[in-house]
N, C-alpha and C positions, 0 to 999 in steps of 0.2 A: 598490501590492504591492511588495515586494522578492522576489527568488526565490534558492531556495537549491538547491545542485546535491549531488546523491545518486548514487553509483555503485554497483551491486550486483554481486558475482561470487564465484567460489569462494575466493579467497584474495585478500590483500593489503588494504591501508589506507593512503588517503590523504585530505587535507583540501584543499577548492576549492570554488568555486561562489558561488553567490548566495542572498540571503535574502528570504522572502516574508512579508510583514506582513497579515494578514487580521482580518476582523472575528470576532467569536465570544463564547462565554464565557470565564470565568477558568479553566476546566480545558482548554481547546480549544487545540491547539498544534502539529499536523504531520501532514503528507500528503506522499505521493510524487508528482511530476509528469512525470517520464521513467522508463520509459514512462508514458505518461497515465493515472493513477488514474480511477475512475469519479468519486469524488468532485470532481478537480480538472476534468473534463469538464463536470460539473453545475454549477461554481461560476460566480455571477454575474461580470461585467467579464472576461469572457474565456473561459467555457467554451463547449463546442461542443454540449451535449446540453441541451433544453430541458425546462421544467416536471418538474423534479426534486422540489421541495418546499423543505423546511426546508434541505436539505443546501446549495443554493446558496448560501445567507448564511453558512455556517460549514463549509467543505469541511476544516477543520483539526481538526473535533470529531469525529471517528469514534474514539472513546476508549472501551474496556471492560475486562474483567476479564484479568488477565494469566494467563500460564502455559500459553499455545497450545503444541502441541494438546491436552495432557492436561486442561487447563481453556481458560478464553476462552469467548468466545462461543458461543452455541448453533448446531449446524448449522441451515444455511438462513437464519443471522442474521450469518454471520462478516464480509461486507463491510461491513455496517452497523453492526458491533459490540455487537449486540442493540439499537439505538435503533429502536423503532418508527418513529419520524418519521423517519428516514433508509432506510427499507424499498425505495425505489427501487435502492438500490445491490446490494440482494440480488437482484433480478430478473433472469433471463437475457436479458431484452431491455430497451430504454431505454423510458421512459415514451411515446416514438411507437411503440414496437411493432417498432422496426429493431434489428438487432444492435448491440451496442456498438462504436464505433471501436476499431480494434486497432492497435498500433505494431508494424512489421516488426522481427523482431530474427532472429539467425541462431543455430542448434543449435551449440553447443561453441565460440561465439566470445566475446570479451571484449565487454562492453557496459558503458555508464554509466546508473545509475540517479540520480534527483536527489531528494532532501527538500526540502520548503519548511518551516520551523519559523517559529512565532510564539512560542513559549517555548522555552528550551533546559533541558530538565528534566535533573536527576541520571539517568544512564543504566545499566542493567544490560547490555542489548546490543542489536542490531540482527538480526533473522532474516528470512529470504528462504525462501518454500515455492512450489511450483508443483505445477499440477495433473497427474494421471497420463496416461499414454498411454491414451486410449480413454474418457476422464472423459464424464460426462454433461452436455453443455451446454444441457440443455432444464429444469433446475431451478435453484434456489437452491444456491450452493455449500455443501458438505458435506465434513467429515473423511474420507470415504470417496472424494471427488474427488482428493483432495490426497496427493502423497507427504508423509508426516508426518515425515521427516527434512529439515530446511532445507538447501538447496543452497548456501545461505552463512551462517554466524554471524558476527558482529563483536564480540566483548566490548569493553563500554566501562567495566568497572570502576567504576561510579558517579560517572564525571566526567559535567559538564555540556559536550555538544558544542558548537562554536562556532556561530554562526548559519548558516554554511556549513559543510557537512559532505560528504565525499565517499567512497566506497569503490570499488575496480577489481577484477575478476576475469573469470570465465568463465562464461557461461551453461550450463545442463546440456546434455549431449549426448543424442543420440537422439530429439530432438522435433520434431515437425512440426505445420502447422496450429495452429488457435486454442487457448491456453492462457490461464491466469490466474497471474499472478504476485502472491503475497500477501506484502507487508511488512509486519513486527511490529516495532514499535520500543516496549521494555519499558523501563518507568520505574523506578527502583532505590527511591525512597522513598514510593510509593504502590503501591495494589493494582491498579494499570491498566497498559494499553498501549494503544498507537494501531495501527490497523489500515487497511491500504491496498491495495485490488484493483486490478490495472491487466490490462487484456486485450491480449495480443499475439498476433502471427501469426509463427511459424516458416516 
């Protein structure tokens, strides 16, 4: 595997990082790994969460309808992008019944998010959403749990990103405790987007 860097924040755009090549279907092409997304934690060859099922072999395959939050995956199936065979990603706990591991972050601070790509699609934009203060952590993620305005939007105007792609900016203010950051990579020339849920601890 090669690794790709992705940086999320409120404003700014830069390119840097490394590229990850993984196995999977022809339409399976990207996920975040910093902070660690659930699919990356489940991935074979380096993942930290066991017994996740099919997602371990194709962490880059979490592709579903675009247009989030007005459209896109159904509530309760956002982290799996409607893939029933990836349903472990939607559960509030790991297959072992433990809490999903979290990445430590600081509210209001600059933070580096990293994407791994297995194919560089023509891209509309990248958007990042975060759970609300007081969100329900005991069920699968729904729109009601999320702030439906993204804290970061990076337009990409139909271009294909390089194999390494980064954004830099500021995490939302006023956050504490456990949250989920949802990254959405919207593809310009298909009806789909890629979804990536990452558990963080402010």
